[in-house]
C-alpha positions in Angstrom: 69.0 137.7 -176.1 69.9 135.8 -173.2 73.6 136.7 -173.6 72.8 140.3 -173.8 70.7 140.1 -170.7 73.5 138.2 -168.8 76.3 140.7 -169.8 74.1 143.7 -168.8 73.3 142.0 -165.4 77.2 141.3 -164.9 78.0 145.0 -165.7 75.4 146.0 -163.2 76.6 143.9 -160.6 80.2 145.2 -161.1 79.1 148.9 -161.1 75.8 149.0 -158.9 76.0 152.6 -158.1 77.0 154.2 -161.4 77.5 153.1 -165.1 80.8 153.9 -166.6 80.4 156.4 -169.4 82.6 154.3 -171.6 79.6 151.8 -172.1 77.2 154.6 -173.0 79.0 156.4 -175.7 82.1 156.6 -178.0 84.7 159.1 -178.5 86.8 160.2 -181.6 89.9 158.7 -180.1 91.4 155.4 -181.7 90.6 152.4 -179.7 93.8 151.2 -177.8 92.6 147.6 -177.7 94.5 144.4 -178.8 92.0 142.0 -179.9 94.8 139.2 -180.6 96.1 139.5 -176.9 96.2 136.1 -175.2 95.4 135.7 -171.5 92.2 136.6 -169.7 91.3 139.6 -167.7 88.7 140.4 -165.0 87.0 142.9 -167.0 83.2 142.6 -167.9 82.5 141.6 -171.6 81.2 144.5 -173.6 77.6 145.0 -173.8 76.5 145.3 -177.5 75.6 148.7 -178.7 71.7 149.3 -178.8 70.3 148.9 -182.5 73.6 148.0 -183.8 72.1 145.7 -186.6 69.6 148.4 -188.0 72.3 150.9 -187.9 74.6 148.8 -189.9 71.8 148.1 -192.5 70.9 151.8 -192.7 74.7 152.5 -193.5 74.7 149.6 -196.2 71.4 151.1 -197.7 72.9 154.4 -197.9 76.0 153.1 -199.7 76.1 153.5 -203.4 78.6 150.4 -203.3 76.6 148.0 -201.1 72.9 149.2 -201.6 71.9 147.0 -204.5 73.5 143.7 -202.7 72.0 144.3 -199.2 69.0 142.0 -198.7 66.8 141.2 -195.7 65.9 137.5 -195.9 63.0 135.7 -194.2 63.5 133.4 -191.2 67.0 132.7 -190.2 69.8 134.0 -192.3 72.1 131.0 -191.7 70.8 128.9 -194.5 70.9 131.9 -197.0 74.4 132.8 -196.0 75.8 129.3 -195.9 74.3 128.6 -199.4 75.8 131.9 -200.9 79.3 131.3 -199.6 79.2 127.7 -200.5 78.2 128.7 -204.2 80.3 131.8 -204.6 83.0 131.6 -202.1 84.2 134.3 -199.9 84.2 135.3 -196.1 81.2 135.2 -193.7 81.4 137.8 -191.0 79.2 136.7 -188.1 79.0 136.4 -184.2 77.6 132.8 -184.5 79.8 130.0 -184.2 77.2 127.7 -185.6 78.1 128.8 -189.0 81.3 126.6 -188.9 78.8 123.7 -189.0 77.1 124.7 -192.2 78.6 123.3 -195.5 80.6 126.3 -196.6 82.7 124.4 -199.2 86.0 126.5 -199.6 84.4 129.6 -197.8 85.7 131.1 -194.6 84.1 132.4 -191.4 85.5 135.3 -189.3 83.9 136.8 -186.2 83.1 140.4 -185.5 85.3 140.2 -182.4 88.3 139.3 -184.7 87.7 142.3 -186.9 90.5 144.9 -186.5 90.7 148.1 -188.8 94.5 149.0 -189.3 95.6 152.5 -190.3 94.5 153.4 -193.8 91.1 151.5 -193.5 92.7 148.0 -194.1 90.7 145.4 -192.3 92.6 142.6 -190.6 90.8 139.6 -189.3 91.5 136.0 -188.1 89.7 133.7 -190.5 88.5 130.1 -190.1 88.4 127.6 -193.3 86.1 124.7 -191.9 87.3 122.4 -194.8 90.8 123.0 -193.9 90.3 122.6 -190.2 88.7 119.1 -190.9 91.3 118.0 -193.1 93.8 118.6 -190.3 91.8 116.6 -187.7 91.2 113.7 -190.2 87.4 114.1 -190.5 85.4 114.1 -193.7 83.8 117.7 -194.5 81.0 118.5 -194.5 79.6 115.0 -193.5 81.2 115.1 -190.1 80.9 118.6 -189.2 77.3 118.3 -188.0 78.2 115.1 -186.0 81.2 116.8 -184.1 78.9 119.8 -183.3 76.2 117.4 -181.9 78.8 115.6 -179.8 80.1 118.7 -178.4 76.6 119.5 -177.4 75.9 116.3 -175.6 79.2 116.1 -174.1 80.5 119.7 -173.6 83.5 118.6 -171.2 84.9 116.2 -173.8 88.2 116.8 -175.3 88.8 117.3 -179.0 90.4 113.8 -179.1 87.4 112.2 -177.5 85.1 114.0 -180.0 87.2 113.1 -183.0 86.9 109.4 -181.7 83.2 109.8 -181.4 82.9 111.0 -185.0 84.9 108.0 -186.2 81.7 105.9 -185.7 78.6 106.1 -187.8 76.1 109.1 -187.0 73.5 108.3 -184.3 70.0 107.8 -185.5 68.4 109.1 -182.3 65.5 111.6 -182.3 67.7 114.2 -180.6 70.2 114.0 -183.4 67.6 114.0 -186.3 66.0 117.2 -184.7 69.7 118.7 -184.6 70.5 117.8 -187.9 67.4 119.6 -189.0 69.1 123.0 -188.0 71.8 122.9 -190.7 69.7 121.4 -193.7 67.6 123.6 -195.9 64.1 122.3 -195.5 60.7 122.7 -197.2 59.7 125.1 -194.4 62.6 127.5 -195.3 61.4 127.3 -199.0 57.7 128.3 -197.8 59.4 131.2 -195.8 60.8 132.7 -199.0 57.6 132.0 -201.0 55.4 134.0 -198.4 58.0 136.8 -198.3 57.6 137.6 -201.8 54.2 139.0 -201.0 55.4 141.3 -198.3 55.8 145.0 -199.3 59.1 146.7 -198.7 60.3 143.6 -196.9 64.0 144.7 -197.7 63.6 148.0 -196.1 62.6 146.7 -192.7 64.6 146.1 -189.7 65.2 142.4 -188.9 63.2 142.5 -185.7 60.4 144.0 -187.5 60.5 141.9 -190.5 60.3 138.9 -188.2 56.8 139.7 -186.8 55.5 141.0 -190.1 56.5 137.7 -191.7 54.7 135.7 -189.0 51.4 137.7 -189.7 51.9 136.7 -193.4 52.5 133.1 -192.5 49.4 133.0 -190.4 47.2 134.5 -193.2 48.8 131.7 -195.6 47.7 129.2 -192.9 51.4 128.4 -192.1 51.8 128.1 -188.1 48.3 129.0 -187.8 48.1 127.9 -184.3 51.4 129.4 -182.9 51.8 132.6 -181.1 53.2 135.4 -182.7 56.7 136.3 -181.2 58.2 139.7 -181.2 61.8 140.1 -179.9 63.0 143.6 -179.1 66.5 144.8 -179.4 68.4 145.0 -176.0 68.7 148.3 -174.3 71.4 149.8 -172.1 69.0 150.2 -169.2 69.2 149.4 -165.4 68.6 145.8 -164.8 67.2 146.8 -161.3 64.2 148.4 -162.8 61.3 147.2 -164.9 62.2 147.1 -168.6 62.7 150.3 -170.2 60.4 149.1 -173.1 57.3 149.3 -170.7 56.8 152.9 -171.1 56.3 152.8 -175.1 54.2 149.7 -174.9 51.3 151.4 -176.4 53.1 152.6 -179.4 54.1 149.0 -180.2 50.7 147.6 -179.4 49.4 149.9 -182.2 52.1 148.7 -184.7 51.1 144.9 -183.9 47.4 145.8 -184.3 47.9 147.4 -187.7 49.9 144.5 -188.8 47.2 142.2 -187.7 44.7 143.8 -189.8 45.8 141.9 -193.0 44.3 138.8 -191.3 40.8 137.6 -191.5 38.4 139.4 -189.1 37.3 136.0 -187.5 40.9 135.1 -186.5 40.1 135.4 -182.8 42.8 133.2 -181.5 45.7 135.4 -182.5 48.3 135.7 -179.6 51.2 138.1 -179.5 54.3 137.4 -177.2 56.7 140.3 -176.6 60.4 139.5 -175.4 62.5 142.2 -173.8 64.9 140.9 -171.3 65.3 137.1 -171.5 67.1 135.4 -168.6 66.2 131.8 -169.5 65.0 129.5 -172.3 61.7 129.1 -170.4 60.9 132.7 -170.7 57.3 133.0 -172.1 57.3 136.7 -173.1 54.6 139.1 -172.5 51.2 138.8 -173.9 50.0 142.0 -175.8 46.4 142.6 -176.4 45.5 143.8 -179.8 43.4 147.1 -180.4 40.1 146.7 -182.4 40.2 149.1 -185.5 38.1 151.7 -183.8 40.5 152.2 -180.9 43.5 152.0 -183.2 41.9 154.8 -185.5 41.7 157.0 -182.3 45.2 156.4 -181.4 46.5 157.4 -184.8 44.4 160.5 -184.8 45.9 161.2 -181.2 49.4 161.1 -182.5 48.8 163.1 -185.5 46.8 165.8 -183.5 49.7 165.7 -180.8 52.5 166.3 -183.7 50.4 169.0 -185.3 49.7 171.1 -182.4 53.2 171.1 -181.1 54.7 171.5 -184.5 52.6 174.6 -185.0 53.4 176.4 -181.8 57.0 175.1 -181.1 59.7 175.6 -183.6 62.3 172.8 -183.4 65.6 172.3 -185.5 66.7 169.1 -187.1 66.4 165.9 -185.1 65.2 167.8 -182.1 61.6 167.1 -183.5 61.9 163.4 -183.0 63.0 163.5 -179.5 60.2 166.2 -178.6 57.7 163.9 -180.3 58.7 160.9 -178.0 58.5 163.0 -175.2 55.3 164.5 -176.3 53.6 161.1 -176.7 55.0 160.0 -173.3 53.3 163.0 -172.0 50.0 162.4 -173.8 50.0 158.9 -172.4 50.7 160.2 -168.9 48.0 162.8 -169.1 45.4 160.3 -170.1 46.4 157.5 -167.7 47.2 159.6 -164.8 51.0 158.6 -164.4 54.2 160.7 -163.9 55.7 161.9 -167.0 59.5 161.2 -167.8 60.1 164.9 -167.9 58.6 165.1 -164.4 61.1 162.6 -163.1 64.0 164.3 -164.9 62.9 167.8 -163.7 62.7 166.5 -160.0 66.0 164.6 -159.9 68.2 165.9 -162.7 69.9 168.2 -160.4 70.8 165.9 -157.7 71.5 162.8 -160.1 73.1 164.6 -163.0 76.6 163.6 -164.2 78.7 164.0 -161.2 81.8 163.5 -163.3 82.8 162.8 -166.9 83.4 159.0 -166.1 80.1 157.6 -165.0 76.4 158.2 -165.1 73.6 157.2 -162.3 71.6 154.2 -163.4 68.5 156.0 -162.9 69.5 158.5 -165.6 70.7 155.7 -167.8 67.3 154.2 -167.4 65.5 157.3 -168.3 67.6 157.8 -171.3 66.8 154.0 -172.5 63.0 154.8 -172.0 63.3 157.7 -174.4 65.4 155.6 -176.8 62.8 152.8 -176.7 60.0 155.5 -177.5 62.0 156.3 -180.5 62.6 152.9 -181.8 58.8 152.0 -181.0 57.9 154.8 -183.3 60.3 153.3 -185.8 58.5 150.0 -185.5 55.1 151.8 -185.8 56.4 153.5 -189.0 57.8 150.1 -190.7 54.6 148.2 -189.6 52.4 151.0 -191.4 54.5 150.9 -194.4 54.3 147.1 -194.9 50.4 147.1 -194.2 49.3 150.1 -196.3 46.5 149.1 -198.6 42.8 150.0 -199.5 41.8 148.2 -196.6 43.9 149.7 -194.1 43.1 153.0 -195.5 39.4 152.4 -195.0 40.1 151.3 -191.3 42.5 154.0 -190.5 41.9 157.0 -192.6 45.2 158.7 -191.0 47.6 155.9 -191.5 49.2 157.2 -194.7 49.5 160.6 -193.2 51.1 159.1 -190.0 53.4 156.8 -192.0 54.8 159.8 -193.8 55.2 161.8 -190.6 57.1 159.0 -188.9 59.3 158.4 -191.9 61.0 161.7 -191.2 62.2 160.8 -187.7 65.5 160.7 -186.7 67.6 157.7 -188.2 68.5 155.0 -185.5 72.3 155.4 -186.1 71.8 159.0 -184.9 70.1 158.3 -181.6 71.8 160.5 -179.1 73.6 158.7 -176.5 72.3 158.8 -172.9 74.5 161.7 -171.6 73.5 163.9 -174.7 69.7 162.7 -174.6 69.1 163.9 -171.1 70.9 167.3 -171.8 68.5 167.7 -174.8 65.5 167.1 -172.7 66.9 169.3 -170.0 67.3 172.2 -172.5 63.7 171.7 -173.6 62.6 172.3 -170.1 64.7 175.3 -169.7 63.6 176.6 -173.0 60.1 176.3 -171.7 59.0 174.2 -174.8 57.8 171.6 -172.5 55.6 174.1 -170.3 53.9 175.0 -173.7 53.3 171.5 -174.4 51.7 170.9 -171.0 49.4 173.7 -171.9 48.4 172.2 -175.2 47.5 168.9 -173.7 45.4 170.4 -170.7 43.6 172.0 -173.5 43.2 169.3 -176.1 43.4 166.1 -174.3 42.5 166.6 -170.4 39.1 167.7 -171.3 38.2 164.2 -172.4 37.7 161.1 -170.0 40.6 158.9 -169.9 40.4 155.8 -172.2 40.8 152.8 -170.0 40.7 150.4 -173.1 44.1 151.2 -174.4 45.6 151.3 -171.0 44.6 147.5 -170.6 46.3 146.4 -173.6 49.4 144.7 -172.0 49.0 141.6 -169.9 51.6 140.1 -167.8 52.4 136.2 -167.6 53.8 134.0 -165.2 57.2 134.1 -166.6 57.0 137.8 -167.6 60.1 140.0 -167.6 58.5 142.9 -165.8 60.4 141.9 -162.6 63.9 142.8 -162.7 66.8 140.4 -163.2 68.3 141.1 -160.0 65.1 140.6 -157.8 64.3 137.5 -159.8 67.7 136.0 -158.9 68.7 137.6 -155.6 65.5 138.3 -154.1 66.1 142.0 -154.4 62.9 144.0 -153.6 62.1 146.4 -156.3 58.7 147.6 -155.2 58.1 151.3 -154.6 60.4 152.9 -151.8 59.5 156.7 -151.0 63.3 157.1 -150.5 64.1 156.0 -154.0 63.6 158.8 -156.6 63.3 156.5 -159.2 61.0 153.9 -157.8 58.3 155.5 -160.0 60.0 153.7 -163.0 59.5 150.2 -161.2 55.7 150.8 -161.3 55.2 151.6 -164.8 53.2 149.7 -167.4 
């Protein structure tokens, strides 16, 4: 996550006024990139596409060839993949160079950046065979692989010759080395993770980020890591680093998801702590504390979402995937009506004309951020659906009578790989405005929701910490003030949450 945050910050620093469209969407033209070209350039490293991993998994699950051999494993996948390659051979495709340290026997490693599709769908790649590499440098494999990696860690400036010389001596017996060694040895803890995972419904259908926190709830129920906070790591977004995280706006949806997942625990588990991580700029980042909802408030929120979907679905006819985008906008409007904040569509309506695409080559960072907020809401609904699916039981049905119906509704949402890119997403929202569908939605909310008093309990669910990510990366590093400025049309985005 730190790498993704750093790359986004560098992109923003290189293009502070407008974001190149090439970073936001792809076209049908064949990429003209030579991945084997030597020599450096001054271009920014590419920012990973949003939701890449769940999109790839969706593609594998939809494939008749790979569906039955695609598996989500609990915990870190490193040990599982290394053991499989070690036993059966093959090529491990990864972006993590640590896989070269594991015992792969005769297996090989290739990195995503070194894959290249040749004409005719032939894949060309640069492969690394650890056993052959260690044979060439005269070190025993796999015995010396971990020692070499540890030497590289404690002496990053050392040359390969110096590291090889260090490895010619016995491995150190320090506490640091023993701790480092534990990262590459199959432990009893990993075995417990696999045992607990067997009791999780639909684990193989969950996104990795969702499966991580679902697994942690089940570990807590099994008295494993009972005193540790549950950590949730959200995917990186293509957003403006100068503004508060685009995840803020849909916090309440994820708060409901975490709350539902927590209901598998005993009712007296009062020490439960959830920490949510968005942008991570340093290893000291403590995340953001999320307050869980009691079942009564969760039931009200489930009913609100169902009522919202029902009322606009009956009055507003929407084709295909437009329903998903409209639901995300509708829920943002509902929260805004109840909490007295400006809606996303108000911001778009006010500033779209002057901040719209001035060229086909770039897009204002304000519009990039608004699109990221819509994408974050869409993915938060996906997190909610997967949390519901993994938790559905007679107990949950009794606590939340609408849970099954909501899970069914959300299962029809647009798949993550079809999320519209920012340029198209804003045009879709603008089309909704021009068709007056959003005006009809406003009328529905005035009638159905604004007659009730705002519920302050739900709006207090997200609490900041001293090392929270709510302040932008740029303001934290350079002292830039991101507080409200009446001359900044997007300063409303800074004040959300």
